[in-house]
N, C-alpha and C positions, 0 to 999 in steps of 0.2 A: 404432308404430314411431316415436323419434324422426330430424329431421333431421339432428340433430348429430351422430347416431351414424352417418347415410350418410355425412358428409363426413368424419367422423374415418375410415372403413371405405375413402375413395377414398385418401385423402391416405397412410394406410399403404400402399395399394396400387401408391402412386406411388412412394415410397420404399422399401417392402421393408425397414424398419429402424425399433424404434418411439422409438428415442430420438429421430431425425431428424425423423420424423415426429411426435412432440411436441412441438420445436421448432418445427416449423413451422406446429401447430395452437393453440400458446400454454397447453399445457397439462401436467399434471406428467405424465411417464411411469404411473406406478399407476393412476392415473384413464383415461388412455388404453387401457390391458389391460382393465380395467372395460368402459368404454365397445363394445370390442370382444367380447370374451366376451359380456357380455349382448345385442350383436346378433345374434352366431352361437345364438344359446338362441332369442332372437325367431324365428329363423329358422329353427330345426332343421335347422344344415348349419354344417359348418366351412367356411370362406372363407379359411385359412390356414395354410401347414403352418411348423409353429414349428423353428428349429435354432437353433443356436449362434450362427454369425454375423446373425442376420436371421431373414426369414420370407419363405415363397413363396408365389406364392396355389393355390388348389387349381383344380381342374374349375370347382366350384360358384362358387370365387371369381373366376374368369376371366370366366364366365357374366354375373356379377353385377357387374363393373365398369361396364361399355359401361350396362347401366340408371341403373347409380347415377350416373354423370354426367349422365343425362338429367336424372334426377328433379331435381340439384342446379341442371340449367339451368333448368330449367322453376321451379324454385322463385325462380333469383335473375329470374327474366322477372315471377311473379306478384307477388315482392313491390316492384319498380320499378314495374308496373300501379298496383297498390294506392296507391304514394307520389305517382304521377302523378295518380290521379283524387284524393287526397286536398288533394293543391294545384291543382286545377283545370285541370290540364295535359292531360290524358285522361281519355277516358268517354265516355258518350251527355248528348244535350242535343235535347233538345222544345222543338221551337219552332213555335208556332202564328204564323200571321199572315194579315191581310186580303188580296184580293185586288187592291187598290188599290198596297198596298206592291211588289209587284211591277213597279212603272214604273220604277222607281228605289232606293228605299230597301232594299229588300231586298236585291238583287242587291250592293250597297255594300257594306251590312252582311256578307253571308256572306263576301263575297270577303277583307275585311280581317279578319273575325275565321279564316278559316283561314290566312290566311297568319300571324295571332301564334298562333295554337293549333293546329298542324297534325295533333295526335296526338286532334283532339275529333272527334264523329263528330257531326253535325247531323243531326236529323230533320225534315224539314220539314212541318208538317199548316194545308192553308188551312181556312179555317172563317169567321163572323160573328164581329163581336164579342162576339154574345152570346153564340157558342157555346164560342170561346174563353174566355172568362168562368167558362163552366161546366166546361169540361175542365182549368181551372186548379185550382178546387176542388175536385175531384174525383181531384187529382194525375195526371191523363193528359198533364198537359202539364207544362213547366219554367217557361217563358217566353212569354208571347202578343208580337205588333204588333197591336195594335188602332187604331180610327178611333176620334175623341172627338167629343163628351160621351157618357159612359156613362152609364146611367138608374140602373141597379142598382146595389142596394146591396152591400155585401161586404167583407171586409179586404185585396182585393188593393192594393199599392202602384202608383204610375203614375209614369212618368217623361216628362215629355213631350220626342219629340224631332223634331218639324215640327208649323208651326201654317200654316192653310190658309183660304182661304176661298170659298165657294161661286160660283161663277161659272152666268149660265144656260148651258144646250145647247138648241139650237133646231132642227129640220129645214132644211135648205137650201134650201127653198122657204116657208120660212115670213115671211109681210109684216116681219115685224121682224128677221129677218135680214141685212135691207141696212144695220140702223143700226150704228154703232160700236162702243157702248155702252147698256146701257139702264138704266131704274132697275127697283125689283122692284114699282112700282107698276103700268110699263109689260106688265106678265104679268097683272093683275087678273082681266083675262076669259077668262085662255088653258085648257087644260085643260091637266093636271098628269098627269105619272108619278111618282107617289111610292114613298117607302122602304115596305118593309114593317112592320108592328108589331111583329111579334114578333122577328122575327130581325134587322131593322136600324135598333130603336127610339131608338139615338142622331141617325141620320141623318134619320129624321123627325123625333122632336121640334125639332131645330135647325132645319129645312128651315120647316117646321108655322112655329117662334117666328119664324123673319125673315121672311115673309110675313105672320104677323100686326104686326109692328112696323112692317109698311110699309102694315097698315090695313088688310088682308082675310083672308080666310080662303079658301085655292085649293081653285078645282074640281077634284078629284082623280078621274081617270077609270081609271086604272092602277094598279098597283102591281106592287115586283119589289123579289127580296132584297137582290142582288149591283151595284153601279154599273156594271159593266162588261153587264148584263142593262138596266138603265135606258136607258141610252144605246141599247144596239139597239130601244126600245120609240121613243125618241123619233126614230133613224133611219126608223123605220118612218110615221114621222107620226102617232103615235099624241097626241101631246102635248108638252110641254114641259117641261123637269125642272129643280134645284138641283142641281148636281155638284161636286164638290172641284177646284179650280184646276185641280191635277196632271191630273186628263183633260184637258187640252187638248191633250196631244201624240195622242190617236187621233183627231186632226178628220179627214174626209175630205169627198171632195165630196159626202155626203149629210148632213152635220149642219155647224155651226156651233157655235161657243162665245161667249159675250159678256159683256164684263166688268160687273160691276155697280155704277153709282154710286150714291154712298150707303148703300153694303151697312152695319151694324151689325157694330161691329167685336163686340158683347155674341151674336152669333151665331157666334162662329167656332168651327171647326171643326180639327184635327187628326189627327196620328197618334202612339200614346204607346206604351212597353213598361211591361210589365205584369208582377208577378210576386208572391205569395205571402212576404212577411217570416219567416210563421212555417214555409216549408218553402225555404230560402236555403241557399244553398250555394256552395263557392269558385269553381265551374264556372261559375254562374249571376252571380255577381258579376262575374266576368271578361268574360262576354258583355255585361252592363249598364255595363262602364266601356267596352267596344269601343262599342256605341252610343253612350254620352254624349259621348265626344270625336267622335264622326264627325257626329253630327247634333243632340242637344240643343241648344236655341236662345239657355239660357242656361247649359246645361253642366252641369243641376244638374237634382236630384229635386225634381218637380213636385207631388209629395205622394200621399195615399192617396185 
C-alpha cells in the first residue's frame, strides 16, 4: 500500500470533492480518481459514496480516516528522524572512555555536546584504552576517549585533546613526602606500583621509559589496571607510582603528589579522541568537532 494513496484518501476525505482535492494535491483529477479506486481495491472496501456534487465517506471510510491521519503523522516523523540522523542531528553515539577522563574532560565534553546536539543520545561505556581500541575495531563503539601512548597497531585515527605529564604519588608517611619537588632518580630505590601489562600497556610503557631515561629500572611490587586502583595501593603504603598530573585533584591526608623536576618531554602522556576513518559518519564528525574545539592543544587532528 503506497503512502501516496493514503495521503490522497485523507485530502479527499477532508474536501469531499475530487476537483478541490486534486488542486490541493497538485495532481490531475483523473489520476486522483484512479488512485482512490486502487486504494479501495487494495482494501477490498468502499471508502466513498460518489454523488453528483461530491463524495461522502462510508462507514469504512470514517473508520479509516483517523488511522490514516496517524499513518501520515508517523511517516512524517520517520522522515524527519532519518533526515536528522543523516545530518548528524539525531541518533545514538556510543562513546568509550577511560576512567581518568571523568575528572574534567568527559563532563565538559558531554555537557557541551548535549547543548549543541540535544537530539543525539550518548551511550557511555567505561573501559581501558586497550579495550576501547578493541571495541572500536569490532564496531561496538563509535568513538573512544583514550590515554596515550597507545602501543597496539591498527587503523584508528587519533586527535590529541590534552597533554599531560607524570607526577609522583607517595604515601603521606613516606620520607620523601616532605620534599616539595623530586627527581625520578630520587625514586630509584623505591617499590613501585605499576600499570598492568595487558590492559594498561601504554601507561606502563611510558612510566618504564621515564624511569629508564632517569637511569634505573623500577622495582615493581604491585600492579593494577586503573589509575584509581594504583592510587588506592599507594594510599595503602604498598609503594610509590607515576600517575598523570590530572590525578593531583585526588590528594588527601593519606597521599601526596610531587612534581618531578627534569621530567623528560619524550615520556609525555595525554588523552586523545579515537575513531575509525572507515566507520566515520556525520554524527561522529560532529562529536569530533566539539571535542577538538573544546580541548585540542593545536585544534587539529594528531594523526593515525
